[in-house]
PDB file of N, H, CA, C and O in Angstrom:
ATOM      1  N   MET A   1       0.943  -1.393  -0.003  1.00  0.00           N
ATOM      2  CA  MET A   1       0.262  -0.495  -0.136  1.00  0.00           C
ATOM      3  C   MET A   1       0.901   1.056   0.185  1.00  0.00           C
ATOM      4  O   MET A   1       1.687   1.171   1.126  1.00  0.00           O
ATOM      5  N   THR A   2       0.521   2.265  -0.655  1.00  0.00           N
ATOM      6  H   THR A   2      -0.117   2.171  -1.419  1.00  0.00           H
ATOM      7  CA  THR A   2       1.135   3.488  -0.566  1.00  0.00           C
ATOM      8  C   THR A   2       1.287   4.517   0.795  1.00  0.00           C
ATOM      9  O   THR A   2       2.124   5.352   1.138  1.00  0.00           O
ATOM     10  N   VAL A   3      -0.148   3.928   1.452  1.00  0.00           N
ATOM     11  H   VAL A   3      -0.828   3.249   1.173  1.00  0.00           H
ATOM     12  CA  VAL A   3       0.347   4.600   2.809  1.00  0.00           C
ATOM     13  C   VAL A   3       1.256   4.381   3.561  1.00  0.00           C
ATOM     14  O   VAL A   3       1.817   5.137   4.353  1.00  0.00           O
ATOM     15  N   ILE A   4       1.466   3.070   3.272  1.00  0.00           N
ATOM     16  H   ILE A   4       1.010   2.456   2.629  1.00  0.00           H
ATOM     17  CA  ILE A   4       2.054   2.233   4.247  1.00  0.00           C
ATOM     18  C   ILE A   4       3.803   2.572   3.618  1.00  0.00           C
ATOM     19  O   ILE A   4       4.692   2.742   4.451  1.00  0.00           O
ATOM     20  N   PHE A   5       4.061   2.625   2.392  1.00  0.00           N
ATOM     21  H   PHE A   5       3.338   2.487   1.714  1.00  0.00           H
ATOM     22  CA  PHE A   5       5.345   3.022   2.045  1.00  0.00           C
ATOM     23  C   PHE A   5       5.907   4.427   2.372  1.00  0.00           C
ATOM     24  O   PHE A   5       7.040   4.717   2.755  1.00  0.00           O
ATOM     25  N   ILE A   6       4.792   5.270   2.119  1.00  0.00           N
ATOM     26  H   ILE A   6       3.872   5.034   1.808  1.00  0.00           H
ATOM     27  CA  ILE A   6       5.153   6.618   2.517  1.00  0.00           C
ATOM     28  C   ILE A   6       5.638   6.857   3.976  1.00  0.00           C
ATOM     29  O   ILE A   6       6.667   7.368   4.418  1.00  0.00           O
ATOM     30  N   THR A   7       4.377   6.229   4.663  1.00  0.00           N
ATOM     31  H   THR A   7       3.541   5.814   4.304  1.00  0.00           H
ATOM     32  CA  THR A   7       4.767   6.417   6.444  1.00  0.00           C
ATOM     33  C   THR A   7       6.051   5.667   6.614  1.00  0.00           C
ATOM     34  O   THR A   7       6.614   6.151   7.596  1.00  0.00           O
ATOM     35  N   LEU A   8       6.914   4.502   5.989  1.00  0.00           N
ATOM     36  H   LEU A   8       6.457   4.109   5.191  1.00  0.00           H
ATOM     37  CA  LEU A   8       7.935   4.360   6.161  1.00  0.00           C
ATOM     38  C   LEU A   8       9.484   5.544   5.993  1.00  0.00           C
ATOM     39  O   LEU A   8      10.445   5.902   6.674  1.00  0.00           O
ATOM     40  N   ILE A   9       8.893   5.783   4.627  1.00  0.00           N
ATOM     41  H   ILE A   9       8.112   5.493   4.074  1.00  0.00           H
ATOM     42  CA  ILE A   9       9.727   6.686   4.192  1.00  0.00           C
ATOM     43  C   ILE A   9      10.061   7.721   5.418  1.00  0.00           C
ATOM     44  O   ILE A   9      11.041   7.788   6.159  1.00  0.00           O
ATOM     45  N   MET A  10       8.740   8.583   5.335  1.00  0.00           N
ATOM     46  H   MET A  10       7.943   8.528   4.733  1.00  0.00           H
ATOM     47  CA  MET A  10       8.416   9.837   6.648  1.00  0.00           C
ATOM     48  C   MET A  10       9.384   9.583   8.190  1.00  0.00           C
ATOM     49  O   MET A  10       9.997  10.376   8.905  1.00  0.00           O
ATOM     50  N   GLY A  11       9.189   8.249   8.258  1.00  0.00           N
ATOM     51  H   GLY A  11       8.691   7.604   7.678  1.00  0.00           H
ATOM     52  CA  GLY A  11       9.412   7.757   9.681  1.00  0.00           C
ATOM     53  C   GLY A  11      11.136   7.833   9.897  1.00  0.00           C
ATOM     54  O   GLY A  11      11.809   8.435  10.734  1.00  0.00           O
ATOM     55  N   LEU A  12      11.594   6.761   8.519  1.00  0.00           N
ATOM     56  H   LEU A  12      11.047   6.272   7.839  1.00  0.00           H
ATOM     57  CA  LEU A  12      13.058   6.965   8.262  1.00  0.00           C
ATOM     58  C   LEU A  12      13.895   8.293   8.171  1.00  0.00           C
ATOM     59  O   LEU A  12      15.084   8.406   8.470  1.00  0.00           O
ATOM     60  N   ILE A  13      12.984   9.363   7.663  1.00  0.00           N
ATOM     61  H   ILE A  13      12.018   9.271   7.421  1.00  0.00           H
ATOM     62  CA  ILE A  13      13.833  10.575   7.444  1.00  0.00           C
ATOM     63  C   ILE A  13      13.568  11.167   9.059  1.00  0.00           C
ATOM     64  O   ILE A  13      14.533  11.671   9.635  1.00  0.00           O
ATOM     65  N   ILE A  14      12.386  11.097   9.685  1.00  0.00           N
ATOM     66  H   ILE A  14      11.602  10.688   9.218  1.00  0.00           H
ATOM     67  CA  ILE A  14      12.081  11.684  11.196  1.00  0.00           C
ATOM     68  C   ILE A  14      13.562  11.070  12.008  1.00  0.00           C
ATOM     69  O   ILE A  14      14.382  11.704  12.671  1.00  0.00           O
ATOM     70  N   CYS A  15      13.530   9.808  11.711  1.00  0.00           N
ATOM     71  H   CYS A  15      12.863   9.293  11.173  1.00  0.00           H
ATOM     72  CA  CYS A  15      14.793   9.061  12.735  1.00  0.00           C
ATOM     73  C   CYS A  15      16.032   9.917  12.218  1.00  0.00           C
ATOM     74  O   CYS A  15      16.580  10.732  12.962  1.00  0.00           O
ATOM     75  N   LEU A  16      16.405   9.718  11.042  1.00  0.00           N
ATOM     76  H   LEU A  16      15.960   9.056  10.438  1.00  0.00           H
ATOM     77  CA  LEU A  16      17.886  10.490  10.679  1.00  0.00           C
ATOM     78  C   LEU A  16      17.548  11.684  11.196  1.00  0.00           C
ATOM     79  O   LEU A  16      18.263  12.014  12.143  1.00  0.00           O
ATOM     80  N   TYR A  17      16.716  12.432  10.903  1.00  0.00           N
ATOM     81  H   TYR A  17      16.135  12.164  10.134  1.00  0.00           H
ATOM     82  CA  TYR A  17      16.998  13.554  11.374  1.00  0.00           C
ATOM     83  C   TYR A  17      17.059  13.879  13.025  1.00  0.00           C
ATOM     84  O   TYR A  17      17.794  14.771  13.449  1.00  0.00           O
ATOM     85  N   ALA A  18      16.463  13.304  13.655  1.00  0.00           N
ATOM     86  H   ALA A  18      15.866  12.579  13.311  1.00  0.00           H
ATOM     87  CA  ALA A  18      16.339  12.819  14.849  1.00  0.00           C
ATOM     88  C   ALA A  18      18.135  12.905  15.615  1.00  0.00           C
ATOM     89  O   ALA A  18      18.777  13.598  16.405  1.00  0.00           O
ATOM     90  N   PHE A  19      18.267  11.957  14.927  1.00  0.00           N
ATOM     91  H   PHE A  19      17.747  11.394  14.285  1.00  0.00           H
ATOM     92  CA  PHE A  19      20.166  11.433  15.213  1.00  0.00           C
ATOM     93  C   PHE A  19      20.900  12.672  14.508  1.00  0.00           C
ATOM     94  O   PHE A  19      21.855  13.079  15.169  1.00  0.00           O
ATOM     95  N   GLY A  20      20.711  13.221  13.552  1.00  0.00           N
ATOM     96  H   GLY A  20      19.935  12.890  13.015  1.00  0.00           H
ATOM     97  CA  GLY A  20      21.388  14.354  13.527  1.00  0.00           C
ATOM     98  C   GLY A  20      21.590  15.178  14.876  1.00  0.00           C
ATOM     99  O   GLY A  20      22.515  15.308  15.679  1.00  0.00           O
ATOM    100  N   ILE A  21      20.369  15.644  14.757  1.00  0.00           N
ATOM    101  H   ILE A  21      19.619  15.538  14.105  1.00  0.00           H
ATOM    102  CA  ILE A  21      20.183  16.368  15.883  1.00  0.00           C
ATOM    103  C   ILE A  21      20.516  16.120  17.615  1.00  0.00           C
ATOM    104  O   ILE A  21      20.951  16.927  18.437  1.00  0.00           O
ATOM    105  N   MET A  22      20.125  14.687  17.779  1.00  0.00           N
ATOM    106  H   MET A  22      19.772  14.031  17.111  1.00  0.00           H
ATOM    107  CA  MET A  22      20.876  14.385  19.038  1.00  0.00           C
ATOM    108  C   MET A  22      22.460  14.094  18.802  1.00  0.00           C
ATOM    109  O   MET A  22      23.207  14.093  19.780  1.00  0.00           O
ATOM    110  N   THR A  23      22.753  13.951  18.043  1.00  0.00           N
ATOM    111  H   THR A  23      22.145  13.951  17.248  1.00  0.00           H
ATOM    112  CA  THR A  23      24.236  13.733  17.931  1.00  0.00           C
ATOM    113  C   THR A  23      24.761  15.568  17.987  1.00  0.00           C
ATOM    114  O   THR A  23      25.474  15.730  18.977  1.00  0.00           O
ATOM    115  N   GLY A  24      24.639  16.401  17.482  1.00  0.00           N
ATOM    116  H   GLY A  24      24.059  16.270  16.677  1.00  0.00           H
ATOM    117  CA  GLY A  24      24.991  17.611  17.705  1.00  0.00           C
ATOM    118  C   GLY A  24      25.282  18.177  19.497  1.00  0.00           C
ATOM    119  O   GLY A  24      26.182  18.595  20.226  1.00  0.00           O
ATOM    120  N   LEU A  25      23.523  17.760  19.515  1.00  0.00           N
ATOM    121  H   LEU A  25      22.792  17.421  18.923  1.00  0.00           H
ATOM    122  CA  LEU A  25      23.172  18.169  21.175  1.00  0.00           C
ATOM    123  C   LEU A  25      24.009  17.527  22.027  1.00  0.00           C
ATOM    124  O   LEU A  25      24.113  18.041  23.141  1.00  0.00           O
ATOM    125  N   GLN A  26      24.663  16.497  21.798  1.00  0.00           N
ATOM    126  H   GLN A  26      24.578  16.079  20.894  1.00  0.00           H
ATOM    127  CA  GLN A  26      25.482  15.708  22.759  1.00  0.00           C
ATOM    128  C   GLN A  26      27.249  15.789  22.487  1.00  0.00           C
ATOM    129  O   GLN A  26      28.240  15.364  23.081  1.00  0.00           O
ATOM    130  N   ALA A  27      26.984  16.603  21.219  1.00  0.00           N
ATOM    131  H   ALA A  27      26.179  16.949  20.737  1.00  0.00           H
ATOM    132  CA  ALA A  27      28.476  17.330  21.041  1.00  0.00           C
ATOM    133  C   ALA A  27      28.536  18.648  21.782  1.00  0.00           C
ATOM    134  O   ALA A  27      29.626  19.166  22.025  1.00  0.00           O
ATOM    135  N   THR A  28      27.642  19.082  22.068  1.00  0.00           N
ATOM    136  H   THR A  28      26.756  18.661  21.871  1.00  0.00           H
ATOM    137  CA  THR A  28      27.629  20.809  22.726  1.00  0.00           C
ATOM    138  C   THR A  28      27.617  21.044  24.267  1.00  0.00           C
ATOM    139  O   THR A  28      27.743  22.053  24.960  1.00  0.00           O
ATOM    140  N   LYS A  29      27.322  19.103  24.664  1.00  0.00           N
ATOM    141  H   LYS A  29      27.220  18.283  24.101  1.00  0.00           H
ATOM    142  CA  LYS A  29      27.597  19.253  25.988  1.00  0.00           C
ATOM    143  C   LYS A  29      25.928  20.194  26.882  1.00  0.00           C
ATOM    144  O   LYS A  29      25.923  20.195  28.113  1.00  0.00           O
ATOM    145  N   ILE A  30      25.109  20.659  26.374  1.00  0.00           N
ATOM    146  H   ILE A  30      25.113  20.658  25.374  1.00  0.00           H
ATOM    147  CA  ILE A  30      24.066  21.070  27.148  1.00  0.00           C
ATOM    148  C   ILE A  30      23.352  19.896  28.252  1.00  0.00           C
ATOM    149  O   ILE A  30      23.733  18.751  28.495  1.00  0.00           O
ATOM    150  N   PRO A  31      22.106  20.710  28.835  1.00  0.00           N
ATOM    151  CA  PRO A  31      21.838  19.957  29.980  1.00  0.00           C
ATOM    152  C   PRO A  31      21.297  18.510  29.081  1.00  0.00           C
ATOM    153  O   PRO A  31      21.137  18.374  27.868  1.00  0.00           O
ATOM    154  N   ILE A  32      21.118  17.619  30.105  1.00  0.00           N
ATOM    155  H   ILE A  32      21.248  17.730  31.090  1.00  0.00           H
ATOM    156  CA  ILE A  32      20.489  16.486  29.925  1.00  0.00           C
ATOM    157  C   ILE A  32      19.133  16.605  29.560  1.00  0.00           C
ATOM    158  O   ILE A  32      18.681  15.951  28.620  1.00  0.00           O
ATOM    159  N   ILE A  33      18.242  17.612  30.416  1.00  0.00           N
ATOM    160  H   ILE A  33      18.608  18.143  31.179  1.00  0.00           H
ATOM    161  CA  ILE A  33      16.603  18.132  30.096  1.00  0.00           C
ATOM    162  C   ILE A  33      16.511  18.327  28.442  1.00  0.00           C
ATOM    163  O   ILE A  33      15.671  17.830  27.692  1.00  0.00           O
ATOM    164  N   PHE A  34      17.508  19.106  28.134  1.00  0.00           N
ATOM    165  H   PHE A  34      18.191  19.510  28.742  1.00  0.00           H
ATOM    166  CA  PHE A  34      17.547  19.575  26.891  1.00  0.00           C
ATOM    167  C   PHE A  34      16.889  18.548  25.548  1.00  0.00           C
ATOM    168  O   PHE A  34      15.986  18.674  24.721  1.00  0.00           O
ATOM    169  N   ILE A  35      18.267  17.140  26.008  1.00  0.00           N
ATOM    170  H   ILE A  35      19.000  17.038  26.680  1.00  0.00           H
ATOM    171  CA  ILE A  35      18.281  16.246  25.518  1.00  0.00           C
ATOM    172  C   ILE A  35      16.828  15.404  25.327  1.00  0.00           C
ATOM    173  O   ILE A  35      16.245  15.026  24.310  1.00  0.00           O
ATOM    174  N   PHE A  36      16.517  15.284  26.715  1.00  0.00           N
ATOM    175  H   PHE A  36      16.990  15.590  27.541  1.00  0.00           H
ATOM    176  CA  PHE A  36      15.159  14.480  26.758  1.00  0.00           C
ATOM    177  C   PHE A  36      14.171  15.049  26.196  1.00  0.00           C
ATOM    178  O   PHE A  36      13.359  14.270  25.697  1.00  0.00           O
ATOM    179  N   LEU A  37      13.854  16.656  26.059  1.00  0.00           N
ATOM    180  H   LEU A  37      14.514  17.288  26.464  1.00  0.00           H
ATOM    181  CA  LEU A  37      12.813  17.281  25.410  1.00  0.00           C
ATOM    182  C   LEU A  37      13.024  16.725  23.840  1.00  0.00           C
ATOM    183  O   LEU A  37      12.104  16.247  23.176  1.00  0.00           O
ATOM    184  N   ALA A  38      14.229  16.856  23.428  1.00  0.00           N
ATOM    185  H   ALA A  38      14.977  17.245  23.967  1.00  0.00           H
ATOM    186  CA  ALA A  38      14.582  16.608  22.574  1.00  0.00           C
ATOM    187  C   ALA A  38      13.683  15.184  21.344  1.00  0.00           C
ATOM    188  O   ALA A  38      13.046  15.258  20.293  1.00  0.00           O
ATOM    189  N   VAL A  39      14.096  14.121  22.194  1.00  0.00           N
ATOM    190  H   VAL A  39      14.614  14.061  23.048  1.00  0.00           H
ATOM    191  CA  VAL A  39      13.829  12.917  22.288  1.00  0.00           C
ATOM    192  C   VAL A  39      12.382  13.008  22.379  1.00  0.00           C
ATOM    193  O   VAL A  39      11.967  12.804  21.239  1.00  0.00           O
ATOM    194  N   CYS A  40      11.365  13.221  23.201  1.00  0.00           N
ATOM    195  H   CYS A  40      11.702  13.386  24.127  1.00  0.00           H
ATOM    196  CA  CYS A  40      10.208  13.484  23.448  1.00  0.00           C
ATOM    197  C   CYS A  40       9.450  14.159  22.166  1.00  0.00           C
ATOM    198  O   CYS A  40       8.315  13.824  21.825  1.00  0.00           O
ATOM    199  N   ILE A  41      10.325  15.277  21.422  1.00  0.00           N
ATOM    200  H   ILE A  41      11.247  15.549  21.699  1.00  0.00           H
ATOM    201  CA  ILE A  41       9.611  15.589  20.251  1.00  0.00           C
ATOM    202  C   ILE A  41       9.487  15.182  19.006  1.00  0.00           C
ATOM    203  O   ILE A  41       8.768  15.483  18.053  1.00  0.00           O
ATOM    204  N   PHE A  42      10.370  14.407  19.221  1.00  0.00           N
ATOM    205  H   PHE A  42      10.954  14.163  19.995  1.00  0.00           H
ATOM    206  CA  PHE A  42      10.622  13.364  17.778  1.00  0.00           C
ATOM    207  C   PHE A  42       9.840  12.082  18.187  1.00  0.00           C
ATOM    208  O   PHE A  42       9.288  11.549  17.225  1.00  0.00           O
ATOM    209  N   LEU A  43       9.674  11.503  19.297  1.00  0.00           N
ATOM    210  H   LEU A  43      10.123  11.936  20.078  1.00  0.00           H
ATOM    211  CA  LEU A  43       8.670  10.659  19.423  1.00  0.00           C
ATOM    212  C   LEU A  43       6.832  10.792  19.560  1.00  0.00           C
ATOM    213  O   LEU A  43       5.844  10.073  19.409  1.00  0.00           O
ATOM    214  N   VAL A  44       7.188  12.279  19.966  1.00  0.00           N
ATOM    215  H   VAL A  44       7.990  12.864  20.089  1.00  0.00           H
ATOM    216  CA  VAL A  44       5.275  12.402  19.269  1.00  0.00           C
ATOM    217  C   VAL A  44       5.283  12.578  18.125  1.00  0.00           C
ATOM    218  O   VAL A  44       4.184  12.433  17.591  1.00  0.00           O
ATOM    219  N   LEU A  45       6.530  12.984  17.155  1.00  0.00           N
ATOM    220  H   LEU A  45       7.423  13.102  17.589  1.00  0.00           H
ATOM    221  CA  LEU A  45       6.144  12.989  15.181  1.00  0.00           C
ATOM    222  C   LEU A  45       6.228  11.707  15.401  1.00  0.00           C
ATOM    223  O   LEU A  45       5.055  11.337  15.437  1.00  0.00           O
ATOM    224  N   LEU A  46       6.824  10.910  15.550  1.00  0.00           N
ATOM    225  H   LEU A  46       7.777  11.210  15.520  1.00  0.00           H
ATOM    226  CA  LEU A  46       6.702   9.227  15.161  1.00  0.00           C
ATOM    227  C   LEU A  46       5.024   9.451  15.181  1.00  0.00           C
ATOM    228  O   LEU A  46       4.197   9.471  14.269  1.00  0.00           O
ATOM    229  N   GLY A  47       4.927   9.586  16.414  1.00  0.00           N
ATOM    230  H   GLY A  47       5.599   9.569  17.155  1.00  0.00           H
ATOM    231  CA  GLY A  47       3.705   8.666  17.204  1.00  0.00           C
ATOM    232  C   GLY A  47       2.321   9.195  16.260  1.00  0.00           C
ATOM    233  O   GLY A  47       1.345   8.487  16.013  1.00  0.00           O
ATOM    234  N   THR A  48       2.526  10.665  15.801  1.00  0.00           N
ATOM    235  H   THR A  48       3.319  11.240  16.003  1.00  0.00           H
ATOM    236  CA  THR A  48       1.437  11.449  14.743  1.00  0.00           C
ATOM    237  C   THR A  48       1.859  10.550  13.736  1.00  0.00           C
ATOM    238  O   THR A  48       1.044   9.634  13.625  1.00  0.00           O
ATOM    239  N   LEU A  49       2.820  10.455  12.955  1.00  0.00           N
ATOM    240  H   LEU A  49       3.482  11.199  13.046  1.00  0.00           H
ATOM    241  CA  LEU A  49       2.702  10.174  11.782  1.00  0.00           C
ATOM    242  C   LEU A  49       1.862   8.361  11.341  1.00  0.00           C
ATOM    243  O   LEU A  49       1.208   8.021  10.355  1.00  0.00           O
ATOM    244  N   ILE A  50       2.403   7.363  12.927  1.00  0.00           N
ATOM    245  H   ILE A  50       2.934   7.638  13.729  1.00  0.00           H
ATOM    246  CA  ILE A  50       1.716   6.323  12.664  1.00  0.00           C
ATOM    247  C   ILE A  50       0.326   6.255  12.430  1.00  0.00           C
ATOM    248  O   ILE A  50      -0.265   5.575  11.592  1.00  0.00           O
ATOM    249  N   PHE A  51      -0.402   7.507  13.769  1.00  0.00           N
ATOM    250  H   PHE A  51       0.078   8.060  14.450  1.00  0.00           H
ATOM    251  CA  PHE A  51      -1.750   7.904  13.808  1.00  0.00           C
ATOM    252  C   PHE A  51      -2.311   8.020  12.415  1.00  0.00           C
ATOM    253  O   PHE A  51      -3.224   7.331  11.961  1.00  0.00           O
ATOM    254  N   ALA A  52      -1.570   9.095  11.714  1.00  0.00           N
ATOM    255  H   ALA A  52      -0.828   9.655  12.082  1.00  0.00           H
ATOM    256  CA  ALA A  52      -2.513   9.492  10.711  1.00  0.00           C
ATOM    257  C   ALA A  52      -2.592   8.329   9.361  1.00  0.00           C
ATOM    258  O   ALA A  52      -3.470   8.159   8.516  1.00  0.00           O
ATOM    259  N   ALA A  53      -1.148   7.577   9.604  1.00  0.00           N
ATOM    260  H   ALA A  53      -0.434   7.716  10.291  1.00  0.00           H
ATOM    261  CA  ALA A  53      -1.418   6.580   8.232  1.00  0.00           C
ATOM    262  C   ALA A  53      -2.407   5.496   9.209  1.00  0.00           C
ATOM    263  O   ALA A  53      -3.143   5.043   8.333  1.00  0.00           O
ATOM    264  N   TYR A  54      -2.715   5.020  10.136  1.00  0.00           N
ATOM    265  H   TYR A  54      -2.117   5.388  10.847  1.00  0.00           H
ATOM    266  CA  TYR A  54      -3.464   4.113  10.859  1.00  0.00           C
ATOM    267  C   TYR A  54      -4.887   5.128  10.147  1.00  0.00           C
ATOM    268  O   TYR A  54      -5.388   4.796   9.073  1.00  0.00           O
ATOM    269  N   GLU A  55      -5.152   5.779  10.564  1.00  0.00           N
ATOM    270  H   GLU A  55      -4.745   6.049  11.436  1.00  0.00           H
ATOM    271  CA  GLU A  55      -6.439   7.121  10.222  1.00  0.00           C
ATOM    272  C   GLU A  55      -6.933   6.993   8.834  1.00  0.00           C
ATOM    273  O   GLU A  55      -8.113   6.886   8.498  1.00  0.00           O
ATOM    274  N   ARG A  56      -5.787   7.020   7.990  1.00  0.00           N
ATOM    275  H   ARG A  56      -4.829   7.107   8.263  1.00  0.00           H
ATOM    276  CA  ARG A  56      -5.930   6.961   6.475  1.00  0.00           C
ATOM    277  C   ARG A  56      -6.021   5.446   6.034  1.00  0.00           C
ATOM    278  O   ARG A  56      -6.446   5.509   4.881  1.00  0.00           O
ATOM    279  N   ILE A  57      -5.855   4.235   6.332  1.00  0.00           N
ATOM    280  H   ILE A  57      -5.510   4.184   7.269  1.00  0.00           H
ATOM    281  CA  ILE A  57      -5.919   3.290   6.137  1.00  0.00           C
ATOM    282  C   ILE A  57      -7.444   3.083   6.561  1.00  0.00           C
ATOM    283  O   ILE A  57      -8.212   2.780   5.648  1.00  0.00           O
ATOM    284  N   LYS A  58      -7.908   3.200   7.708  1.00  0.00           N
ATOM    285  H   LYS A  58      -7.284   3.447   8.449  1.00  0.00           H
ATOM    286  CA  LYS A  58      -9.105   3.129   8.236  1.00  0.00           C
ATOM    287  C   LYS A  58     -10.255   3.444   6.920  1.00  0.00           C
ATOM    288  O   LYS A  58     -11.096   2.707   6.405  1.00  0.00           O
ATOM    289  N   GLU A  59      -9.896   4.783   6.666  1.00  0.00           N
ATOM    290  H   GLU A  59      -9.213   5.382   7.084  1.00  0.00           H
ATOM    291  CA  GLU A  59     -10.642   5.685   6.021  1.00  0.00           C
ATOM    292  C   GLU A  59     -10.960   4.864   4.355  1.00  0.00           C
ATOM    293  O   GLU A  59     -12.031   4.762   3.756  1.00  0.00           O
ATOM    294  N   ILE A  60      -9.872   4.479   4.043  1.00  0.00           N
ATOM    295  H   ILE A  60      -9.002   4.562   4.529  1.00  0.00           H
ATOM    296  CA  ILE A  60      -9.728   3.688   2.399  1.00  0.00           C
ATOM    297  C   ILE A  60     -10.324   2.463   2.607  1.00  0.00           C
ATOM    298  O   ILE A  60     -11.193   2.037   1.847  1.00  0.00           O
ATOM    299  N   LYS A  61      -9.863   1.764   3.731  1.00  0.00           N
ATOM    300  H   LYS A  61      -9.157   2.110   4.348  1.00  0.00           H
ATOM    301  CA  LYS A  61     -10.807   0.461   4.230  1.00  0.00           C
ATOM    302  C   LYS A  61     -12.578   0.809   4.313  1.00  0.00           C
ATOM    303  O   LYS A  61     -13.355  -0.094   4.006  1.00  0.00           O
ATOM    304  N   GLU A  62     -13.041   1.994   4.691  1.00  0.00           N
ATOM    305  H   GLU A  62     -12.409   2.728   4.940  1.00  0.00           H
ATOM    306  CA  GLU A  62     -14.456   2.227   4.857  1.00  0.00           C
ATOM    307  C   GLU A  62     -14.920   2.662   3.508  1.00  0.00           C
ATOM    308  O   GLU A  62     -16.065   2.452   3.107  1.00  0.00           O
ATOM    309  N   GLU A  63     -13.840   3.379   2.702  1.00  0.00           N
ATOM    310  H   GLU A  63     -12.910   3.549   3.028  1.00  0.00           H
ATOM    311  CA  GLU A  63     -14.646   4.301   1.774  1.00  0.00           C
ATOM    312  C   GLU A  63     -15.689   3.051   0.474  1.00  0.00           C
ATOM    313  O   GLU A  63     -15.306   1.906   0.233  1.00  0.00           O
ATOM    314  N   ASP A  64     -16.747   3.579  -0.039  1.00  0.00           N
ATOM    315  H   ASP A  64     -17.059   4.508   0.157  1.00  0.00           H
ATOM    316  CA  ASP A  64     -17.417   2.691  -0.858  1.00  0.00           C
ATOM    317  C   ASP A  64     -16.772   2.468  -1.638  1.00  0.00           C
ATOM    318  O   ASP A  64     -15.737   3.132  -1.690  1.00  0.00           O
ATOM    319  N   LYS A  65     -17.038   1.283  -2.816  1.00  0.00           N
ATOM    320  H   LYS A  65     -17.879   0.744  -2.774  1.00  0.00           H
ATOM    321  CA  LYS A  65     -15.828   0.850  -3.940  1.00  0.00           C
ATOM    322  C   LYS A  65     -16.678   1.900  -5.110  1.00  0.00           C
ATOM    323  O   LYS A  65     -16.020   2.514  -5.951  1.00  0.00           O
ATOM    324  N   ASP A  66     -17.412   1.956  -5.079  1.00  0.00           N
ATOM    325  H   ASP A  66     -17.947   1.457  -4.396  1.00  0.00           H
ATOM    326  CA  ASP A  66     -18.326   2.632  -6.159  1.00  0.00           C
ATOM    327  C   ASP A  66     -19.182   3.852  -5.810  1.00  0.00           C
ATOM    328  O   ASP A  66     -20.390   3.804  -5.575  1.00  0.00           O
ATOM    329  N   ASP A  67     -18.148   5.339  -5.802  1.00  0.00           N
ATOM    330  H   ASP A  67     -17.168   5.377  -5.993  1.00  0.00           H
ATOM    331  CA  ASP A  67     -18.341   5.926  -5.844  1.00  0.00           C
ATOM    332  C   ASP A  67     -18.883   7.302  -6.885  1.00  0.00           C
ATOM    333  O   ASP A  67     -19.100   8.493  -6.662  1.00  0.00           O
ATOM    334  N   ILE A  68     -18.958   6.422  -8.102  1.00  0.00           N
ATOM    335  H   ILE A  68     -18.781   5.454  -8.283  1.00  0.00           H
ATOM    336  CA  ILE A  68     -19.375   7.175  -9.124  1.00  0.00           C
ATOM    337  C   ILE A  68     -21.058   7.253  -8.937  1.00  0.00           C
ATOM    338  O   ILE A  68     -21.775   8.152  -9.376  1.00  0.00           O
ATOM    339  N   SER A  69     -21.461   6.148  -8.217  1.00  0.00           N
ATOM    340  H   SER A  69     -20.879   5.418  -7.860  1.00  0.00           H
ATOM    341  CA  SER A  69     -22.926   5.771  -7.765  1.00  0.00           C
ATOM    342  C   SER A  69     -23.863   6.659  -7.455  1.00  0.00           C
ATOM    343  O   SER A  69     -25.063   6.778  -7.702  1.00  0.00           O
ATOM    344  N   LYS A  70     -22.693   7.538  -6.584  1.00  0.00           N
ATOM    345  H   LYS A  70     -21.718   7.442  -6.384  1.00  0.00           H
ATOM    346  CA  LYS A  70     -23.490   8.775  -5.730  1.00  0.00           C
ATOM    347  C   LYS A  70     -23.583   9.879  -6.761  1.00  0.00           C
ATOM    348  O   LYS A  70     -23.721  11.002  -6.276  1.00  0.00           O
ATOM    349  N   TYR A  71     -23.538   9.798  -8.055  1.00  0.00           N
ATOM    350  H   TYR A  71     -23.426   8.886  -8.448  1.00  0.00           H
ATOM    351  CA  TYR A  71     -23.597  11.145  -8.838  1.00  0.00           C
ATOM    352  C   TYR A  71     -24.827  11.031  -9.817  1.00  0.00           C
ATOM    353  O   TYR A  71     -25.109  11.967 -10.565  1.00  0.00           O
TER     354      TYR A  71
END
């Protein structure tokens, strides 16, 4: 399914971006609370991505097969 493929690609992009941010934050020796906050933000982003994909798949399954009959 296209929705799953796009979700996986976007999830990979978010994870790679998070890895880059985390590497930069650890190199600057900032307080651990900021690193924890950044991890929480990226986890929320991933959760939102997965939830949106789940809702879209559910919407596709509930969709009528013959939408043209409505018109």
